[in-house]
VOGU-3710 file (C-alpha; in Angstrom, 3 decimals, decimal comma):
1> mpfrlsrttv> -15,663/135,972/139,143  -15,851/133,779/136,136  -17,174/134,369/132,850  -20,060/131,408/132,200  -21,756/130,639/128,843  -23,964/127,512/128,116  -23,201/126,016/124,830  -26,530/126,076/123,705  -26,985/129,724/124,303  -27,342/131,993/121,785
11> laallcatll> -26,540/135,119/122,672  -26,808/137,688/119,470  -26,591/137,484/115,051  -23,754/138,215/113,053  -24,085/141,628/111,513  -21,904/143,482/108,344  -19,907/146,020/109,032  -18,525/148,612/107,308  -15,959/151,070/108,198  -16,408/154,736/107,274
21> pvtmlarqga> -13,439/156,648/106,248  -11,466/159,084/108,685  -11,920/161,888/106,114  -15,860/161,372/105,971  -15,869/162,145/109,356  -13,400/164,833/110,331  -15,613/167,481/108,698  -17,891/166,694/111,922  -15,500/169,097/113,985  -12,383/171,060/114,026
31> qpqegaarpt> -9,043/169,111/113,484  -6,610/168,640/116,331  -4,321/171,594/116,459  -0,854/170,727/116,185  0,718/169,282/119,465  -2,633/168,339/120,846  -2,896/165,386/123,105  -3,518/162,091/120,814  -6,029/159,372/121,317  -5,020/157,450/124,288
41> gvsatttlnd> -6,178/153,958/125,777  -8,974/155,932/127,645  -11,927/154,040/126,781  -15,609/155,169/127,815  -19,423/152,929/126,927  -22,659/154,866/126,670  -25,521/153,190/126,944  -29,122/154,421/126,966  -29,570/154,832/130,293  -27,337/157,715/129,345
51> qvdlsltvyn> -29,934/158,731/126,209  -31,669/162,200/127,843  -33,525/162,962/124,089  -34,731/160,361/120,971  -36,555/161,556/118,052  -37,637/158,137/115,224  -38,366/159,398/111,639  -40,220/156,494/109,522  -40,837/155,604/106,323  -43,017/153,912/104,817
61> snlalirdir> -40,412/152,149/102,923  -38,853/150,002/105,544  -36,285/153,000/106,417  -36,026/154,961/109,934  -34,014/157,912/110,280  -32,794/158,038/114,214  -31,892/160,884/116,403  -30,188/159,478/119,133  -28,901/162,048/121,993  -26,871/161,604/124,925
71> qltlpsggst> -25,203/163,305/127,975  -21,658/162,131/128,320  -18,951/162,641/130,238  -15,496/162,553/128,441  -12,017/163,443/128,761  -9,830/166,087/127,800  -7,317/164,700/124,746  -7,563/161,233/122,772  -10,389/158,808/124,177  -12,210/156,265/122,881
81> lkfadvaaai> -16,173/156,231/122,756  -18,382/153,165/122,354  -21,869/153,744/121,532  -24,051/150,772/122,458  -27,682/150,199/121,747  -27,914/151,310/117,730  -30,034/149,378/115,866  -28,572/146,066/114,274  -30,026/147,186/110,921  -27,622/149,997/110,967
91> npatvrfrsl> -25,960/151,867/107,809  -23,124/152,695/108,609  -22,629/154,955/105,784  -25,153/157,232/107,186  -23,960/157,962/110,677  -23,284/161,873/111,545  -21,833/162,123/115,526  -21,472/165,371/117,058  -21,668/167,526/120,146  -24,607/169,539/120,974
101> tepvaltvle> -22,805/171,202/123,662  -19,134/172,301/121,854  -19,362/171,389/118,127  -16,109/172,555/117,263  -14,678/171,358/120,765  -15,476/167,395/120,295  -13,683/165,890/116,876  -14,597/162,760/115,467  -10,961/161,010/114,182  -11,610/157,583/113,061
111> qnyeydllep> -15,303/155,524/114,002  -15,827/151,799/113,370  -18,994/149,639/113,738  -18,369/146,750/115,748  -19,954/143,757/114,309  -18,392/140,603/115,918  -21,137/140,261/118,069  -20,959/137,118/121,345  -21,981/134,178/120,546  -20,593/130,648/122,039
121> ekllrkyvgr> -18,832/129,496/118,667  -17,643/133,374/118,465  -16,105/133,370/122,261  -14,526/129,556/121,886  -12,845/130,801/118,539  -11,248/133,610/120,323  -10,184/131,959/123,039  -7,931/130,118/121,125  -4,351/129,538/122,661  -5,641/130,275/125,637
131> eitivrdrqe> -6,836/128,115/129,107  -10,671/127,244/129,883  -12,581/125,952/132,189  -14,743/122,774/130,871  -17,225/121,334/132,796  -18,707/117,634/132,508  -21,836/116,660/134,354  -21,061/112,751/135,936  -23,909/110,429/137,536  -22,441/109,107/140,616
141> ggatraeevk> -25,175/107,165/142,847  -28,030/108,960/141,579  -26,926/112,460/142,057  -25,285/115,303/139,269  -22,043/115,539/140,283  -20,264/118,782/138,130  -16,663/117,830/137,425  -14,291/120,919/136,239  -11,515/120,722/134,419  -8,330/123,047/133,264
151> alllaynngp> -8,022/122,584/129,410  -6,164/124,700/126,382  -7,615/125,146/123,266  -5,139/124,462/120,413  -7,446/125,168/117,821  -10,839/125,667/116,413  -11,912/123,990/113,241  -14,464/121,816/112,329  -14,327/121,543/116,564  -12,335/122,377/119,525
161> vwkigneivt> -8,820/120,366/119,605  -7,954/120,242/123,581  -4,381/120,321/125,463  -5,528/118,689/128,731  -2,178/117,393/130,946  -0,334/116,112/128,072  -2,348/114,650/126,108  -4,555/116,038/122,915  -8,306/115,642/123,014  -10,780/115,750/120,422
171> glrvdqyrfp> -14,664/114,825/120,236  -14,785/115,756/124,356  -18,387/115,909/125,297  -18,328/119,475/127,701  -21,913/120,224/129,257  -20,347/123,817/130,196  -17,716/126,565/129,421  -16,076/129,091/131,926  -14,589/131,592/130,660  -12,331/134,054/132,428
181> elpenlfshp> -13,160/137,195/130,903  -14,756/138,869/128,096  -12,675/139,195/124,887  -12,389/143,064/124,910  -13,187/143,088/120,873  -16,281/141,047/121,596  -19,547/143,036/121,845  -22,964/141,798/123,619  -25,040/144,421/121,577  -24,308/146,697/118,308
191> tlvwmlengg> -22,048/149,388/118,903  -20,227/152,553/117,352  -16,727/153,157/118,628  -15,606/156,534/117,595  -12,124/158,062/118,620  -12,145/161,490/120,238  -10,384/164,125/120,325  -12,050/166,691/122,697  -10,920/170,128/123,273  -13,515/171,290/125,180
201> sarhrveasy> -15,431/170,441/128,434  -15,270/167,389/130,120  -19,447/166,848/130,146  -21,137/166,529/126,404  -24,423/166,678/125,264  -23,966/164,535/121,741  -25,902/162,597/119,026  -25,603/160,099/116,832  -27,738/160,280/114,112  -28,230/157,519/111,256
211> lsgglswnad> -30,501/155,472/108,749  -31,489/152,414/109,523  -33,500/149,544/108,559  -36,184/146,530/110,097  -38,212/149,450/111,197  -41,853/149,929/108,737  -44,958/151,450/109,072  -48,457/151,256/107,085  -52,312/152,537/107,783  -54,500/150,381/108,453
221> yvltigrddk> -58,685/151,944/108,304  -61,352/150,211/109,692  -65,104/151,481/107,981  -68,361/150,336/109,890  -70,970/151,085/107,492  -74,381/151,870/108,603  -77,582/149,158/107,590  -78,634/151,799/105,213  -75,697/151,887/103,325  -75,376/156,181/103,496
231> vadlagwvtl> -73,378/156,612/106,821  -70,109/155,211/107,923  -67,793/155,761/110,280  -63,961/155,887/109,755  -60,906/155,247/112,103  -57,477/155,056/110,813  -54,869/153,223/112,838  -50,943/153,647/112,074  -49,126/150,227/112,699  -45,486/150,339/113,233
241> knqsgtsyrn> -43,053/147,060/113,547  -39,614/147,060/115,163  -37,011/144,533/113,691  -33,984/146,768/114,155  -32,266/145,055/117,049  -32,976/147,816/119,352  -35,453/149,634/121,274  -36,632/152,923/121,251  -37,890/154,340/124,581  -40,048/157,698/124,930
251> arlqliagev> -39,174/158,773/121,560  -40,758/161,531/118,748  -42,558/159,569/116,674  -42,570/161,328/113,137  -43,647/158,759/110,026  -43,116/160,023/106,186  -45,731/158,742/103,682  -44,771/159,113/99,668  -42,592/157,120/97,581  -38,634/158,147/98,412
261> nrvsgdtier> -36,845/157,159/96,081  -33,534/154,809/96,718  -30,406/153,051/95,216  -30,956/149,842/94,376  -29,087/146,990/96,075  -28,840/148,767/99,608  -28,641/146,372/102,070  -30,765/147,867/104,713  -33,930/147,275/103,085  -35,772/144,162/103,939
271> eagiarkmgm> -39,556/142,518/103,888  -41,250/143,225/106,512  -44,689/141,537/107,980  -47,765/143,332/108,819  -49,586/143,270/111,622  -53,431/144,137/112,181  -56,022/145,087/114,465  -59,937/145,943/114,331  -62,023/147,622/115,572  -62,912/151,353/116,374
281> vaqapamqqe> -62,497/154,125/118,125  -64,334/156,997/119,249  -63,183/160,469/118,496  -59,446/158,929/118,508  -56,780/161,732/118,574  -55,498/162,404/115,055  -52,314/162,695/114,138  -50,742/165,823/113,290  -49,778/165,792/109,686  -47,810/168,520/107,098
291> afseyhlytl> -46,803/168,838/103,869  -42,694/167,610/103,924  -41,192/168,254/100,026  -43,229/166,177/97,771  -44,368/163,662/100,760  -46,093/164,279/103,888  -45,526/163,943/107,640  -47,443/162,751/110,452  -46,088/163,203/114,144  -47,386/162,384/117,323
301> qrrtsvnnne> -48,632/164,467/119,502  -47,639/162,750/122,255  -43,645/160,834/123,133  -44,152/156,780/122,580  -42,066/153,865/123,148  -41,078/150,962/120,318  -40,033/148,304/121,925  -37,443/145,748/119,873  -39,565/143,132/118,067  -42,856/144,854/118,620
311> tkqvallasa> -45,776/145,733/116,706  -47,284/148,576/118,003  -50,474/150,938/116,466  -51,172/154,437/117,656  -54,298/156,437/115,944  -53,789/158,307/112,975  -57,672/159,446/112,174  -61,121/159,210/113,486  -64,502/160,530/111,790  -67,947/159,803/112,225
321> svpveqrfvv> -70,938/160,237/110,000  -69,248/160,024/106,440  -71,544/159,815/103,457  -70,799/156,889/101,418  -72,892/156,008/98,567  -72,680/151,869/97,625  -72,563/151,164/94,021  -72,865/147,859/91,823  -70,940/147,214/88,487  -70,585/145,572/85,617
331> dgqqfyyrnq> -67,378/145,772/83,773  -67,777/143,943/80,095  -64,979/142,240/78,302  -64,317/141,587/74,619  -63,751/138,214/75,223  -67,197/137,797/76,770  -68,801/137,725/73,318  -66,920/134,912/71,985  -69,502/132,361/73,453  -67,600/129,357/72,362
341> qspgspiksd> -68,256/126,854/74,817  -72,266/127,118/74,660  -73,067/128,901/71,608  -76,297/130,834/71,592  -76,104/130,983/75,967  -75,835/134,060/77,443  -72,199/134,602/79,589  -73,068/135,165/83,836  -70,810/138,046/84,845  -70,210/138,980/88,284
351> vkvyyrfknd> -71,613/142,323/89,604  -69,229/144,014/91,819  -69,730/145,999/94,969  -67,987/149,465/95,675  -68,483/152,114/98,420  -67,248/155,181/97,516  -66,622/158,167/99,764  -64,451/161,616/99,631  -61,704/162,391/101,404  -63,101/166,071/102,304
361> eraglgipmp> -64,005/168,355/105,295  -67,519/167,626/104,439  -66,659/163,743/105,319  -64,857/164,902/108,561  -61,248/164,223/106,630  -59,791/166,653/104,670  -56,395/165,173/105,009  -53,910/163,213/103,166  -54,380/159,716/103,605  -51,541/157,443/103,717
371> agvvrvyqad> -52,008/154,015/101,772  -52,810/151,111/103,429  -55,767/148,443/103,526  -58,957/148,979/104,144  -61,651/146,683/106,307  -65,257/147,343/105,600  -67,242/146,111/108,103  -71,311/146,773/108,431  -74,096/146,155/111,720  -76,486/143,255/111,195
381> skggaqfage> -80,051/143,073/112,333  -78,435/141,804/115,858  -76,517/145,217/116,144  -73,354/143,722/115,489  -70,571/144,610/112,857  -69,549/142,014/110,812  -66,641/141,605/108,157  -67,689/142,543/104,634  -64,537/142,583/103,287  -61,708/145,023/102,062
391> drmahtpkde> -59,518/146,864/99,539  -56,178/148,499/99,467  -55,774/152,178/98,798  -53,448/154,377/97,941  -51,961/157,550/98,820  -55,036/159,824/98,723  -55,031/163,663/99,130  -57,612/165,789/100,199  -60,475/166,601/98,326  -60,485/163,218/95,952
401> alnlhtgnaf> -62,739/160,033/95,884  -62,184/156,455/97,084  -63,506/153,414/95,595  -63,273/150,697/97,315  -64,299/146,986/96,257  -65,514/144,729/98,860  -66,842/141,603/97,237  -69,219/140,507/94,347  -73,414/140,783/95,146  -75,180/137,559/95,831
411> divcerkqvd> -78,630/138,659/95,106  -77,983/140,171/91,595  -77,400/138,182/88,800  -76,200/138,896/85,244  -76,353/137,674/82,073  -74,617/138,621/78,402  -74,826/137,659/74,941  -74,300/139,554/71,906  -77,872/139,507/70,080  -76,575/140,417/66,738
421> fkrlsnslye> -74,078/141,084/64,086  -74,166/142,483/60,207  -71,478/142,967/58,075  -72,735/145,862/56,021  -69,255/146,708/54,157  -65,617/145,501/53,780  -64,838/147,807/56,974  -68,356/148,595/58,106  -69,978/146,777/60,692  -73,596/146,850/63,002
431> mefeitlrnh> -73,812/145,201/66,162  -76,862/144,717/69,269  -76,091/143,287/72,260  -78,599/142,437/75,495  -78,067/142,211/79,356  -80,228/141,127/81,414  -80,072/142,144/84,982  -82,343/140,169/87,785  -82,131/141,786/90,923  -83,324/139,348/94,116
441> kdsavtiean> -82,669/141,986/97,049  -85,681/143,118/98,988  -84,684/146,839/97,373  -83,977/148,395/94,151  -80,685/149,429/92,996  -79,046/150,811/90,357  -76,519/148,917/88,061  -73,649/150,464/86,460  -72,730/148,637/83,047  -69,149/149,789/81,436
451> epiggdwdml> -69,204/147,634/78,101  -65,992/148,100/75,481  -66,604/149,037/71,562  -63,897/148,466/69,333  -63,459/150,748/66,373  -64,721/153,939/65,799  -68,583/153,555/67,086  -71,431/155,344/67,039  -74,594/154,381/69,411  -77,432/153,463/67,273
461> tashkwtktd> -80,047/152,756/69,750  -80,090/151,822/73,524  -82,446/151,170/75,894  -80,619/153,370/78,800  -79,008/156,231/79,482  -75,572/156,189/78,630  -72,567/158,202/78,479  -69,005/157,807/76,368  -66,432/157,155/79,000  -63,362/157,382/76,877
471> asaarfevpv> -63,057/156,345/72,761  -63,781/152,541/73,380  -66,151/152,454/76,046  -69,486/153,285/77,260  -71,479/153,695/80,533  -75,016/152,760/80,826  -77,427/153,534/84,540  -79,883/150,556/84,555  -82,376/151,018/87,676  -83,824/147,356/88,672
481> akdgtavlry> -86,456/146,854/91,005  -86,770/144,840/94,079  -87,147/141,098/92,864  -87,443/142,509/89,372  -85,620/142,234/85,719  -84,154/144,999/83,741  -82,470/144,007/80,387  -80,457/146,861/78,488  -79,921/146,316/74,870  -77,806/148,588/72,686
491> rirsvapvag> -77,145/148,785/68,934  -73,747/150,093/67,809  -72,222/151,093/64,136  -68,282/151,139/63,781  -65,430/151,378/61,297  -63,331/148,039/61,234  -60,834/148,877/63,838  -56,803/149,143/63,233  -54,559/146,009/63,639  -55,221/144,391/67,361
501> rdlgr> -58,352/146,093/68,216  -61,577/143,508/68,450  -65,038/144,368/67,467  -66,333/141,385/69,447  -67,237/139,340/66,784
//
């Protein structure tokens, strides 16, 4: 039956190709003995139907290691094996092929990565100099009739040139092309082609492993905080996206978290989109994790399938009643004390809202948490959970604390001003600052004020408890009553700083 293809159908995309040197792959098996049969025209094709095992290790840097195991029947002596259904984003330089049954008996002599994929225009170009059938639809008496004509394709340069009968024809409208067969050097799927020498049995269990782009994962977390702001439920999800050009069926899935060094300019690096999923799962099955080199390896405790162009989520962790602490923070800046637009008027500052919890066993956690986005929800008066903000967390080892910035407080107002400045000598200054905090919430709060102080300084007076957090900063804890106001005042003496530092004047 002739092969039919509509000219508007796009079957595949072009891929980059890399040819591995023979010497790189000859090390994978024994060299053919002198007088052994050389590769012949015997050819076999293996697809996903021959697959008996599959392992998929995905890094969080758009990189994956695929180990594809298939059961094959190979002829004795030389043959060609077409290994189909590999990732379109494969890095051919990383491919390793071997027989698990008889590693020494099966030798790889040559490898090619076939990137010339089937598509209408390529199919036409392969038929230059050959005859095909062109079909045109004609309207006759209100009906459509297909008219078939045999035509010789003379050339295809900026369009086809035909010879029909004794005439040379260009610009011909064609509704269908009909080809008698597929050219041997066109492939419908990305394919690895090996030239093999088999000196053993016919049945082989073979493994092909390679690195590929187009696979990525990230962690997403949902933190649902109770009405009292003291405990929360935490669920972690792994969001896996497959744009590699092939599907992975019934695979052993492992994920590696950490910053893996990559050579710049690697062609398999691509940007990958991020899919999101919200919601909590009670007692979701956690992935098993273990230390691996300087990274962490997470293994799904069951097999899963990841189809091409699919986004999949699997449960990573779940913990209920995680102790959390709500924090209100005001961060001062040097430029706040130069109020040039409205001299004498206080400057308003945002009061940031944070939630802090510790990744330890007491919280039902205590495992390395991969970097990702944490979305925070809180129960309303009707029992529903409302979105309260989100923050991105870095890779967090066990027993480390997380601080999540969810937004700015609506009902807490902060105003600041510099109320005094004295120059005592050429290098000695005194300054006094005032921060007014007004709480319109229906409960008391404690606000953390972080103040930048330049130069070599001493605290002379302070209305509230303070801590020197580093050489140029002090932190104050300021309680503010319900519907109340608190004023923080502090005075410092400072020696003039070195050039480039500021005393706030």
